[in-house]
C-alpha positions in Angstrom: 33.9 -58.2 11.2 32.7 -61.1 13.3 33.3 -60.8 17.1 33.1 -63.3 19.9 32.7 -61.6 23.2 33.7 -63.1 26.6 32.6 -61.4 29.8 34.4 -62.4 33.0 33.1 -59.9 35.5 29.8 -59.5 37.4 27.0 -57.1 36.2 27.9 -54.4 38.7 31.5 -54.2 37.5 32.5 -51.4 35.1 33.8 -53.9 32.6 30.3 -55.4 32.2 28.9 -52.0 31.1 31.9 -51.5 28.8 31.2 -55.0 27.2 27.6 -54.1 26.7 28.5 -50.7 25.1 31.0 -52.4 22.8 28.5 -55.1 21.8 25.9 -52.4 21.0 28.4 -50.3 19.0 29.6 -53.4 17.1 26.0 -54.2 15.9 25.3 -50.6 15.2 28.5 -50.5 13.1 27.3 -53.4 11.0 29.5 -56.1 12.6 28.3 -59.5 13.7 28.5 -61.0 17.2 29.1 -64.7 16.8 28.5 -65.5 20.5 28.5 -63.8 23.9 30.1 -66.1 26.5 29.7 -65.4 30.2 32.4 -67.0 32.3 33.6 -66.7 35.9 31.7 -63.9 37.7 30.2 -62.9 34.4 27.6 -65.6 34.9 25.9 -63.3 37.4 24.9 -61.0 34.6 22.6 -63.7 33.4 20.9 -64.3 36.8 17.3 -63.2 37.1 17.9 -62.5 40.8 20.2 -59.5 40.4 18.6 -56.4 41.7 20.3 -53.1 41.0 19.9 -50.2 43.4 17.4 -47.6 42.1 20.2 -45.0 41.5 22.2 -47.4 39.3 21.8 -48.9 35.9 20.4 -52.5 35.8 23.1 -53.9 33.6 21.9 -57.5 34.0 18.5 -56.5 32.7 20.1 -54.5 29.9 22.1 -57.6 28.9 19.0 -59.7 28.9 17.1 -57.2 26.7 20.0 -56.7 24.3 20.5 -60.5 23.8 16.7 -61.0 23.3 16.2 -58.0 21.0 19.1 -59.0 18.7 18.5 -62.7 19.0 22.1 -63.3 20.0 23.7 -66.5 21.2 24.1 -65.8 24.9 26.0 -68.7 26.5 26.7 -69.0 30.2 29.5 -71.4 31.3 27.8 -74.2 33.1 30.6 -74.9 35.5 31.0 -71.3 36.6 27.2 -71.0 36.8 26.8 -74.0 39.0 29.6 -72.9 41.3 27.8 -69.6 41.8 24.3 -70.9 42.1 23.1 -69.7 38.7 20.7 -72.5 37.7 18.2 -73.1 34.9 15.3 -75.4 35.5 17.1 -78.6 34.4 20.1 -78.0 36.6 18.0 -77.0 39.6 16.1 -80.3 39.3 19.3 -82.3 38.8 20.9 -80.9 41.9 17.6 -80.7 43.9 17.6 -77.0 44.3 14.4 -75.0 44.5 15.7 -71.8 42.9 15.7 -71.2 39.2 17.4 -68.0 38.2 18.5 -68.5 34.6 16.0 -68.5 31.8 15.9 -67.5 28.1 17.6 -65.9 26.3 20.5 -67.6 28.1 21.8 -71.1 27.5 24.0 -73.1 29.8 26.9 -74.8 28.1 30.6 -75.6 28.4 33.9 -73.9 27.4 33.7 -75.8 24.1 31.2 -73.1 23.1 33.8 -70.4 23.7 36.3 -72.4 21.6 33.8 -72.8 18.7 33.0 -69.1 18.8 36.7 -68.2 18.7 37.1 -70.4 15.6 34.1 -68.7 13.9 35.0 -65.1 14.8 37.6 -62.8 13.4 38.3 -61.4 16.9 37.8 -62.5 20.5 37.2 -59.5 22.8 37.4 -60.2 26.5 36.1 -57.9 29.3 36.9 -58.2 33.0 38.7 -61.0 34.7 41.6 -61.4 37.1 
């Protein structure tokens, strides 16, 4: 089965951990992940500036390692990212900001990428949100 996964909550939220566990289990079960789409507060999971307390799991780092290890398509909604100060080098330069906190394996893109993933996948699985 082919899954598109959308994450709407920040890295410290329980749903982010559940999404990561689901994605790991899906790949372990022989399924395909068409795309991971991080939207709303989910964009914080892609920020390099997230620091987890020592007694907690670093879910943002775990997401980054998971996406890199499996060469997945990790897309961060550009509008949600800009609103929350999550910037790659190109957007930081465009908006004259000194901080860059989004790097590979993440890519900034629009909601069209979520739409395309939904069309390619058998199922859209969403975690978090209002």
